[in-house]
C-alpha positions in Angstrom: 196.9 94.7 144.6 199.0 94.0 141.9 200.4 97.0 139.4 202.1 96.2 136.0 203.1 98.6 133.1 202.7 99.7 129.8 206.1 101.2 129.2 205.3 103.5 126.4 207.6 106.2 127.2 206.2 109.4 128.5 203.0 108.2 128.1 203.3 104.9 130.2 200.8 104.3 132.5 200.1 101.6 135.1 197.5 98.4 135.2 196.2 98.3 138.9 194.6 95.2 139.9 192.7 94.2 143.0 189.5 93.8 145.0 187.8 97.0 146.0 189.7 99.6 144.1 186.7 101.4 142.6 186.1 103.5 145.9 189.7 104.4 146.4 190.0 108.3 145.4 193.6 108.5 146.2 194.3 105.8 143.6 192.6 107.8 140.8 194.0 111.6 141.9 197.6 110.8 140.3 195.7 110.4 136.8 193.1 113.5 136.6 194.3 116.2 134.6 192.5 118.4 136.7 189.3 119.3 138.7 186.6 118.7 135.6 185.6 114.9 135.8 183.0 113.5 133.2 182.4 109.7 134.2 180.6 107.7 130.9 178.4 104.6 131.8 175.8 102.6 131.0 172.3 102.0 132.6 173.7 98.1 133.7 176.9 99.3 135.4 175.5 103.1 136.8 173.2 101.3 139.5 176.0 99.4 140.6 179.0 101.3 140.8 178.9 104.9 140.1 178.1 106.0 143.3 181.0 104.6 144.4 183.2 106.1 142.1 181.5 109.8 142.2 181.9 109.3 146.1 185.5 108.8 146.0 185.6 112.1 143.3 183.8 114.2 145.9 185.8 117.2 145.4 185.8 117.5 141.2 183.6 119.2 139.2 182.0 116.2 138.2 179.5 115.1 135.5 177.9 111.7 134.5 176.8 110.6 131.5 174.4 107.1 131.5 174.3 105.6 128.3 172.1 102.6 127.1 173.6 99.2 127.4 174.8 97.0 124.4 177.2 96.6 121.4 174.0 97.9 119.3 174.6 101.2 120.6 178.6 101.7 120.0 178.1 104.0 117.3 178.6 107.5 115.7 175.6 108.2 117.2 175.9 107.5 120.6 179.0 109.0 120.7 177.7 112.3 119.7 175.9 112.3 123.1 179.3 112.2 124.7 180.6 115.2 122.7 176.9 116.9 123.7 177.7 116.7 127.3 180.9 117.5 126.8 180.4 120.9 125.0 176.9 121.5 127.6 179.1 121.4 130.4 182.0 123.8 128.7 184.8 121.0 129.7 188.0 122.4 129.0 190.8 120.3 127.9 192.2 119.4 131.2 188.8 117.1 131.7 189.5 113.7 132.4 186.7 111.7 131.1 186.5 108.3 132.8 185.2 105.0 131.2 183.0 102.9 133.6 181.9 99.4 132.5 182.8 97.1 129.4 184.6 97.2 126.3 181.8 99.1 125.1 181.9 101.7 127.0 185.4 101.8 127.3 185.7 102.0 123.2 183.4 104.6 123.0 184.4 106.9 126.2 188.0 106.1 124.6 187.3 107.8 121.4 185.3 110.4 122.6 188.5 111.3 124.5 190.5 111.0 121.6 188.8 113.5 119.5 187.6 116.2 121.8 189.3 119.3 121.4 192.0 117.0 120.0 192.9 114.7 122.5 191.5 114.6 126.7 192.8 112.4 129.3 190.8 109.3 130.2 190.8 106.6 132.4 189.8 103.4 131.8 188.0 101.2 135.0 186.5 98.2 133.3 183.9 95.9 135.3 183.9 92.9 133.1 186.4 90.6 132.7 186.6 90.8 128.7 187.2 94.5 129.5 189.7 93.8 132.5 191.5 90.8 130.3 191.5 93.2 126.6 190.3 96.3 126.0 190.5 98.4 128.6 194.6 97.4 127.8 196.3 99.1 124.8 194.6 102.7 123.8 192.3 101.1 121.0 188.9 103.1 120.7 186.4 102.8 118.1 183.0 102.8 117.2 181.3 100.3 114.8 179.9 101.0 111.4 177.0 98.7 110.1 179.2 97.2 107.5 182.5 96.8 109.9 183.2 96.4 113.2 185.9 98.7 115.0 185.7 100.5 111.5 186.1 104.3 112.9 188.5 104.8 115.5 191.8 106.1 116.6 194.5 104.6 119.4 194.4 106.5 122.5 196.0 105.5 125.6 194.4 106.2 129.0 196.3 107.2 132.0 195.4 104.7 134.0 193.7 101.3 134.0 192.1 100.2 137.2 190.5 97.0 137.5 188.3 95.8 140.5 187.8 92.4 141.2 185.1 92.7 143.0 182.8 93.9 140.1 183.2 90.8 138.4 181.0 88.9 141.1 178.1 90.6 139.3 178.7 89.4 135.7 176.2 86.9 134.3 177.7 83.7 133.7 177.4 84.2 129.6 179.6 87.8 130.2 182.3 85.8 132.4 182.5 83.3 129.3 182.7 85.7 126.5 185.6 87.5 128.7 187.2 83.6 129.3 187.2 83.7 125.1 190.1 86.5 125.0 191.9 84.7 128.2 192.2 81.6 126.0 193.3 83.6 123.1 196.7 84.6 125.5 197.5 81.0 126.1 197.1 80.0 122.3 199.0 83.2 120.9 202.0 82.9 123.1 202.0 80.8 126.3 201.9 77.2 126.4 201.8 76.5 129.8 199.0 79.4 130.5 197.1 77.5 128.3 197.7 74.0 130.1 196.9 76.1 133.6 193.4 77.0 131.9 192.6 73.9 130.9 193.6 72.2 134.6 191.3 75.5 136.4 188.7 76.2 133.8 186.0 75.3 136.5 187.1 77.3 139.2 187.5 80.2 136.3 183.8 79.4 136.0 182.7 79.2 139.8 184.1 82.9 140.5 186.7 81.8 142.3 188.2 85.1 142.9 192.3 83.9 143.4 192.1 82.4 140.0 190.1 85.5 138.1 192.7 87.6 139.7 195.3 85.3 138.2 194.2 85.4 134.6 193.4 89.1 134.8 197.3 89.5 135.8 198.4 87.4 132.8 196.4 88.1 130.6 197.3 91.7 130.9 201.0 91.0 131.5 201.2 89.7 127.6 198.9 92.2 126.6 200.8 94.7 127.9 204.2 93.6 126.6 203.1 93.3 123.2 201.3 97.0 123.0 204.9 98.2 124.4 206.8 96.5 121.3 204.3 97.3 119.0 201.4 100.0 119.8 200.1 100.7 116.5 199.5 97.3 114.9 202.0 97.0 112.3 203.2 93.7 113.7 203.1 91.6 116.4 200.0 92.8 118.2 198.3 91.6 114.7 198.4 88.3 116.6 196.1 89.8 119.5 193.2 89.4 116.6 193.5 85.4 116.7 189.9 84.5 115.9 188.9 88.0 115.4 188.4 88.3 111.9 186.1 85.7 111.1 184.1 86.9 114.8 183.9 90.3 113.5 182.4 88.7 110.4 179.6 86.9 112.7 179.2 89.7 114.6 178.5 92.3 111.8 176.1 89.5 109.9 174.2 88.5 112.8 173.6 92.0 114.2 175.7 93.9 116.5 174.7 92.7 120.2 173.1 89.4 119.7 176.4 87.5 119.8 178.6 88.8 122.3 182.1 89.8 121.0 183.7 87.1 123.2 181.2 84.1 121.6 182.1 85.0 117.8 185.7 85.2 119.1 185.3 81.7 120.3 183.9 80.6 117.1 187.1 82.5 115.0 189.2 81.1 117.3 187.8 77.6 115.9 187.3 78.3 112.4 191.6 79.6 113.0 192.4 76.6 114.6 190.4 74.5 111.6 191.9 76.2 108.4 195.5 76.1 110.5 195.1 71.8 110.6 193.9 71.4 107.0 197.1 73.6 106.1 198.9 71.0 107.9 200.1 73.8 110.6 198.2 72.4 114.0 198.6 69.1 114.9 195.1 67.6 115.0 194.6 66.6 118.8 196.1 70.3 119.4 192.8 71.2 117.5 190.9 69.3 119.3 192.2 70.4 122.5 191.3 74.2 121.5 187.8 73.6 121.2 187.3 71.2 123.8 188.5 74.4 126.1 186.3 76.5 124.7 183.6 73.9 125.1 184.4 73.7 128.6 184.2 77.2 129.2 180.7 77.5 128.0 181.4 79.5 125.0 180.2 78.4 121.3 182.5 76.6 118.7 179.5 76.8 115.5 178.3 80.1 114.4 174.8 80.6 113.2 173.8 78.4 109.9 172.4 81.3 107.6 176.0 83.4 107.2 177.0 82.2 104.0 180.6 82.0 102.9 179.9 84.8 100.9 179.0 87.2 104.0 181.6 86.0 105.6 184.3 87.1 102.8 182.4 90.4 102.5 183.0 91.2 106.1 186.2 89.9 106.2 187.3 92.3 103.4 186.7 94.9 105.5 189.4 93.6 108.5 192.1 96.0 109.1 194.8 93.5 108.8 193.6 93.5 104.9 196.6 94.3 102.6 196.8 94.9 99.2 193.4 93.5 99.4 194.4 90.1 100.8 192.6 88.6 104.4 195.6 88.4 106.4 194.6 86.0 108.9 196.0 84.9 112.5 196.8 81.3 112.6 198.2 78.7 114.4 201.8 76.8 114.2 200.9 75.2 117.8 199.0 76.2 120.9 201.4 78.8 122.2 202.6 80.0 118.6 200.7 82.0 116.5 201.5 84.4 113.0 199.8 86.4 110.9 199.5 84.6 107.4 198.7 85.8 104.1 199.9 82.5 101.7 196.8 80.1 103.1 195.6 78.6 99.7 191.7 80.2 99.1 190.6 76.8 98.3 191.3 75.3 102.0 189.6 78.8 103.4 186.6 78.2 101.5 186.7 74.2 102.5 186.5 76.1 106.1 183.5 78.9 105.7 181.3 76.0 103.5 182.1 73.4 106.9 181.1 76.0 109.3 178.1 78.0 107.3 176.8 74.3 107.3 
């Protein structure tokens, strides 16, 4: 078992990574606000792990909320059902809301916790690789709007993130690959050596090698924790964690939420960002090729659906949260391991990339 810390002063919290942690009530107990607990999960994860979690909380006043599985349910209507359950069970401010699932469940439960009675305690129990390496850490919570992803939300930090690596054994290969997109992102934006390690070990990860997976979870969380500690509300450095996301969110919105997994869309978005970086003379051609090749080896797409037009991209990208003074800001690469937030790219080159990937 490994423990990292997200250093936010009085709101600091641990990220605990290891095998077989879900059934350990003693690990959870110090981070509960009181005796009232609502566990939020979905109809895919709950049959696998809910009994284990509830058994570890048997001495608490426990309620459960099981939601349908899928990005298409990450909306205000589903959020309302969590509020309904909290109110029907007369949950007080001492209630702890536990998110048991992937990124969708973490975002929904976290946003509900941020809003209910102006903020209650919540804990993240992420069960997908993407959630364990990225979305469960850092306090971003949100729901989608038909016009834009994660446009309605709040920053609300958990009191603990507990990542049981054994849950990854039940992931479908497509879900594992989607999580690897976020892992590769960390190498691209700030750790050349980690990217090099991924090039050597990607087959181990795809084979669900437990030691390799634990290594990438710990390394990814280490990077995320460092960035969040310095820039919790994304006013500067934290924006770099969105490499590929501006393009990727446009793909998710244009194709309909849930048709492309978040990591799949981010994979294509990173290739688009690398391509623009190369066209601008920032990124060497061979390094752009390495980005594309590693994503392919990870089982990820590197081209978007061909029916998304450049206008579609720009329409959705204009709603990106990094837009400033009407200008779309993009995370681009100077080299593998070096990224920056850029607003002075030539519009003509962005158009070239959009037309190239639109086919």
